[in-house]
VMD Tcl script that draws the C-alpha trace (Angstrom):
set ca {
  {171.05 25.59 78.44}
  {169.50 28.82 79.72}
  {171.14 32.08 78.71}
  {172.56 34.01 81.67}
  {171.41 37.63 81.75}
  {172.87 40.45 83.84}
  {170.18 43.07 84.53}
  {170.79 46.58 85.91}
  {167.56 48.56 86.38}
  {166.73 50.92 89.27}
  {162.98 51.02 88.62}
  {161.92 48.34 91.12}
  {158.47 47.47 89.65}
  {159.92 47.28 86.12}
  {162.87 45.21 87.29}
  {160.55 42.72 88.98}
  {158.43 42.45 85.83}
  {161.52 41.93 83.68}
  {162.91 39.23 85.97}
  {159.61 37.35 86.03}
  {158.95 37.64 82.29}
  {162.48 36.77 81.17}
  {162.73 33.86 83.61}
  {159.57 32.44 82.05}
  {161.25 32.89 78.65}
  {164.10 30.66 79.81}
  {166.68 33.22 80.89}
  {168.69 32.92 84.11}
  {168.55 36.49 85.45}
  {170.85 38.17 87.98}
  {169.33 41.57 88.75}
  {170.77 44.70 90.38}
  {169.55 48.25 90.97}
  {172.84 49.89 89.99}
  {175.61 49.48 87.44}
  {178.44 49.19 89.96}
  {177.10 46.02 91.63}
  {176.24 44.53 88.25}
  {179.81 45.13 87.02}
  {181.15 43.40 90.15}
  {178.96 40.41 89.28}
  {180.36 40.39 85.74}
  {183.81 40.18 87.26}
  {182.87 37.10 89.26}
  {180.94 34.99 86.76}
  {180.17 34.57 83.08}
  {177.07 36.15 81.52}
  {175.81 35.73 77.98}
  {173.93 39.03 77.94}
  {173.55 42.32 79.80}
  {170.49 44.57 79.90}
  {171.33 47.98 81.39}
  {169.21 51.07 81.91}
  {170.86 54.37 80.98}
  {169.81 56.49 83.95}
  {170.61 55.02 87.38}
  {172.08 56.33 90.60}
  {175.85 56.39 90.31}
  {177.29 55.10 87.07}
  {175.02 55.23 84.02}
  {174.43 52.27 81.77}
  {176.49 53.90 79.02}
  {179.38 54.59 81.39}
  {179.30 50.90 82.36}
  {179.82 49.73 78.76}
  {183.61 49.92 78.72}
  {183.82 47.93 81.98}
  {181.52 45.22 80.67}
  {183.40 44.96 77.38}
  {186.73 44.70 79.22}
  {185.47 41.97 81.57}
  {183.50 39.95 79.03}
  {184.26 40.90 75.39}
  {181.74 38.47 73.87}
  {178.80 39.48 76.06}
  {175.79 40.87 74.20}
  {174.81 44.26 75.67}
  {171.44 45.99 75.30}
  {170.91 49.51 76.63}
  {167.41 50.75 77.54}
  {166.05 54.19 78.36}
  {162.79 56.09 78.68}
  {164.52 59.29 77.53}
  {165.86 58.32 74.13}
  {167.54 60.76 71.80}
  {169.52 60.09 68.66}
  {172.68 61.37 70.35}
  {172.27 59.00 73.32}
  {171.64 56.05 71.03}
  {174.66 56.84 68.85}
  {176.85 57.29 71.94}
  {175.73 53.93 73.33}
  {176.46 52.10 70.08}
  {179.86 53.77 69.70}
  {180.85 52.67 73.21}
  {179.98 49.03 72.63}
  {176.22 48.48 72.94}
  {174.79 45.89 70.56}
  {171.23 47.22 70.73}
  {169.41 50.29 72.04}
  {165.77 50.01 73.14}
  {163.33 52.74 74.10}
  {160.91 52.18 76.98}
  {158.22 51.01 77.13}
  {159.09 47.92 75.10}
  {157.20 44.74 74.32}
  {158.40 41.93 76.59}
  {158.05 39.25 73.92}
  {159.99 41.41 71.48}
  {162.65 41.98 74.18}
  {163.19 38.22 74.53}
  {163.58 37.89 70.76}
  {166.04 40.80 70.68}
  {168.13 39.31 73.50}
  {168.37 35.95 71.74}
  {169.23 37.60 68.42}
  {172.01 39.68 70.02}
  {173.41 36.58 71.70}
  {173.43 34.67 68.41}
  {175.21 37.54 66.67}
  {177.77 37.84 69.47}
  {178.55 34.12 69.81}
  {181.84 33.09 68.21}
  {181.52 30.72 65.29}
  {183.44 28.00 67.13}
  {181.42 25.24 68.78}
  {180.50 25.39 72.45}
  {182.78 22.44 73.14}
  {185.74 24.11 71.41}
  {185.21 27.35 73.32}
  {184.94 25.41 76.57}
  {188.13 23.46 75.90}
  {189.99 26.67 75.05}
  {188.93 28.15 78.40}
  {190.15 25.06 80.25}
  {193.54 25.06 78.48}
  {193.94 28.75 79.24}
  {193.06 28.21 82.90}
  {195.56 25.36 83.28}
  {198.37 27.30 81.60}
  {199.02 29.25 84.82}
  {200.79 27.60 87.80}
  {198.74 29.59 90.32}
  {195.50 28.24 88.88}
  {196.89 24.70 88.80}
  {197.81 25.08 92.47}
  {194.26 26.20 93.29}
  {192.84 23.11 91.59}
  {195.22 20.85 93.53}
  {194.34 22.37 96.90}
  {190.60 22.30 96.24}
  {190.85 18.62 95.29}
  {192.57 17.93 98.62}
  {190.44 20.14 100.88}
  {187.11 19.95 98.96}
  {185.96 23.45 99.96}
  {188.01 26.49 100.92}
  {187.40 30.13 101.77}
  {189.04 32.84 99.69}
  {191.54 33.85 102.38}
  {192.50 30.24 103.11}
  {193.16 29.64 99.42}
  {195.32 32.77 99.27}
  {197.35 31.49 102.19}
  {197.96 27.93 100.98}
  {198.74 29.01 97.42}
  {201.08 31.71 98.76}
  {199.64 34.81 97.06}
  {199.60 38.05 99.07}
  {198.03 40.20 96.34}
  {194.29 39.55 96.77}
  {193.34 41.44 93.59}
  {195.70 39.30 91.53}
  {194.46 36.12 93.19}
  {190.83 37.07 92.64}
  {191.58 37.44 88.93}
  {192.91 33.88 88.77}
  {189.86 32.54 90.63}
  {187.56 34.30 88.14}
  {189.35 32.55 85.29}
  {188.78 29.19 86.94}
  {185.11 29.97 87.58}
  {184.59 31.20 84.01}
  {186.22 28.04 82.63}
  {183.77 25.87 84.58}
  {186.45 24.21 86.72}
  {185.66 25.94 90.01}
  {182.42 27.18 91.53}
  {181.95 29.99 94.02}
  {179.47 29.50 96.85}
  {178.08 31.72 99.58}
  {180.64 33.37 101.80}
  {183.26 33.20 99.02}
  {183.73 29.48 99.52}
  {185.25 27.75 96.49}
  {185.11 24.14 95.37}
  {185.81 22.10 92.25}
  {183.00 21.39 89.81}
  {182.57 17.87 88.47}
  {184.53 18.95 85.41}
  {187.23 20.41 87.63}
  {187.60 17.05 89.34}
  {187.86 15.31 85.96}
  {190.53 17.78 84.82}
  {192.45 17.28 88.08}
  {192.43 13.52 87.52}
  {193.82 14.06 84.02}
  {196.53 16.32 85.42}
  {197.64 13.54 87.78}
  {198.05 10.95 85.02}
}
mol new
graphics top color blue
foreach p $ca { graphics top sphere $p radius 0.5 }
foreach p [lrange $ca 0 end-1] q [lrange $ca 1 end] { graphics top cylinder $p $q radius 0.2 }
display resetview
């Protein structure tokens, strides 16, 4: 299984090189030119790793650390910069970075560092156990169970339609529940915020009906 990497880098040529090189190394890369959009992506889907530049327009990579840690506590986070100082590095590590790299860096060494950080961050439980825990957590909430039921009936539904049939007026609250279902692998989000059950979601629904 490819590791999913969240990349925030505003240097376009460098970002393109990183995406190409890391994809060849087996990573599945979602790239953005600012921290804000990357954080939004982290709120919508699971990532194994994040690679953030320090200096970008808007929020800096270091300022983004607390948001990333809150959204995905087990994500491995690497901060990069061309303007490294000891103070910046110490600040990044204190705020939750797992590694701090100075540009320019060797691409092969970067791949090795990413995989090492992921291995160090991964819980000691098996993948299957972690996956089952996520499913049990997702099913513990009646709102999420209702979403699964409606998606099994209607196959695919837009965000607003799901809100309506489930009976939730608070879109922020409902979006949180949908993220939990996506992160647990029961629901997938398509273009236009259209949601549907994954094959595992359908299996879980069948089990719920027994």
